[in-house]
N, C-alpha and C positions, 0 to 999 in steps of 0.2 A: 707820846714821847716816852713810852715805858721801856723801850728796848735799849736805852742808853747804858753803855758799859759802866760798871762801877769804877770810879776813880777815887783815889784817896783824898783829893783836894776838892772842896765844894765848888770852887770857881771852875776847875776843870770839868766837873760834872755839868755845870751850867753851860759851859762852852760846847760840850759834847751833845747836850740836849738840844741846843739851838742848831748845831750842825745836823743832827738827826732830823729835826723839823724842816730845815732848809732842803735837806736831801729828799724828803718826802714830797716836796713841791716840784722837784725836777730841776734841770739846768735851764740856763738862759732866763734867769729871774732877776728882777731889780734888787738893789741893795735893800736890806731890811735892818731897822734899828730896834733895839730892845732896851727897856729899863730893867735893871736887876734890883729886886727887893728882897729883903730878909724874909725867908719863908715863915719862920716862927712869929715874927712881928706882924706879917700879913694875916696869919691865922688869928692872932689875938685881936688885932685892931680892925680887920675887915673880914669877918667870918663869912659873910654872904659872897664877897668877891672870891675868897679862897675856895668856897664851895663851887662857885661858877667855874673856877680854873681847874677843878678836879683835885684839889689838895685835901685829902681825907685826913681826919683825925687819926693819930696812930702812925701815920707815915713819918719817915725821917723828917725832922724839921730843921736840922742844921744844914743850911744851904741857902741858895738863892733861887728865886722864881723869876724867870724871864717873862716880861710882858711886852709883846710887840707894840710898837708905836705906829702912828699914822705913816702912810707911805711917804717916802722921801720924794720931794718934787722932781719930776723928770726934767732933764735939761740943766739943772742947777749943779755945778761942780760939787762933789762930795765935801771937799775941804771948806768951801763957802757955807754949805748947809750946816756942817758940824759947828762952825763958828757962831751960829745963831741959837744954839741950844743952851738952855738953862734948866737944870734938874731941881725938882723939889727935894726937901730934906729926906723924905721917905725913900728916895732912890739911893741905894748904896753903891750902885755901879751901872755900867751900861755895856752893851755889846752891839756889834755890827757884823753882818754877814754880807759879803760882796764877792762877785765873780770877776776874775781878771785873767788876762793872758800873761804867761810867764815864760821867760827864756832861761835856759841853763847858763851858768856863769861863763861857759866856754863861748857863748855867742856875743859876749860884751865887746870883744875885739873887732867884730864885724859890723857894729852899729855905725851907720853913716853919720857923719858930723853935721851939725847945723840944721837938723830937721826941726820943723815946727812940731808941736805936740800932736797935732792931727796926723801929720805925715809919719811921725815915729810910730803912732798907734797902728797905722796902716801897714808899715813895714813889719812890725812885730806880728800882726795878724797874718801876714803872708810868709812868715819865716817857717821853714820846714821842721824846726825843733821846738816850736811853741807848744805850750801845754796850757790847757784851761784848768784853772784852780779856783776853788771856793775857799775863801778865807773867813773864818769866824774869829773875831777878836773881842775880848772882854777886859774891862778895867774896873777897878774898885776905887772909891774915893781915897782909900788909904795908900794907893799906889800899886797894889798888887795887880798883876795882869796875867792873862793866859790866852792861848789861841789854838785854833785847829785848822789844818790845811787838808783839803781833799782834792785830789786830782781827778779830773773827769774820766781819764782812761783807767783809773783804779778806784772806781766809785763803789767802795765797800766800807762799812763801818770798821772793819779790821785793818784798813789801809789809811786811816786818818792819823796824821802826824799832829802831836800836841806839844806845846812848849810856850814859855812866857816871852821868848824873844824872837819868835818866828816872823812877826810883822811889826817891827819896832816903830816905823813911821805912823802906821794906822793906830797903834796903841797910844802913841804920843798925842795924836789928834783927838782920840776919844778922851784921854786924860784931861785935855784942855777944856772939855765941856764942863768939868768940875771946878775950873779955876774961879777964884773969887773975883 
C-alpha cells in the first residue's frame, strides 16, 4: 500500500490506503470492514504486530493503521451486520469499502414508484446511465469522517474523489458502531 498519494489529513491518507488496497483486489468484491488504530500507539503497545503489518521504525507515525476484519457474512444486509459490531477501546475508528451501482441525479425522475427493494435494484442494474462505484468510508470515534469514491469506468488513483460528506448515510451507520 505504498503508492498512496500524500494527503494532508491522516484520516484521508487511511481512506486512500484502503481504496488502493481494494483497487488491487479488483472489482466485484464483497464489502470489507477495517478497524482503524492509532499507528504510534500500535507501535508502542504491539511492536510484534506492527512489524508483521510492515510498520517500520522511523516511518511517519501520525496516522491510522487500517486492520482488515473478518469477512462480512454473505446474505446478511449490511445495515443489520453493522448493528452487531462493538469495537474495543484500542480501535479509534473504522472503515468500510463497498461496491454499488449509482445513477446520476437526472435519473431520479424516471424511477418507477412502488418497487420492492429487489425490483428497484434490478431496475438500476438495467439502467443505461448506471455507474459502478467503490465507496470507502471511514469514521473516527470523535466524529470525524472521510470517504473516497472510485468509478469503475475511471479506475485510476488520480480519479478518486475524496471528501467527508460524499456518503453520509454509510458514515452515519459506521458512526453508530461506536455508540455506547
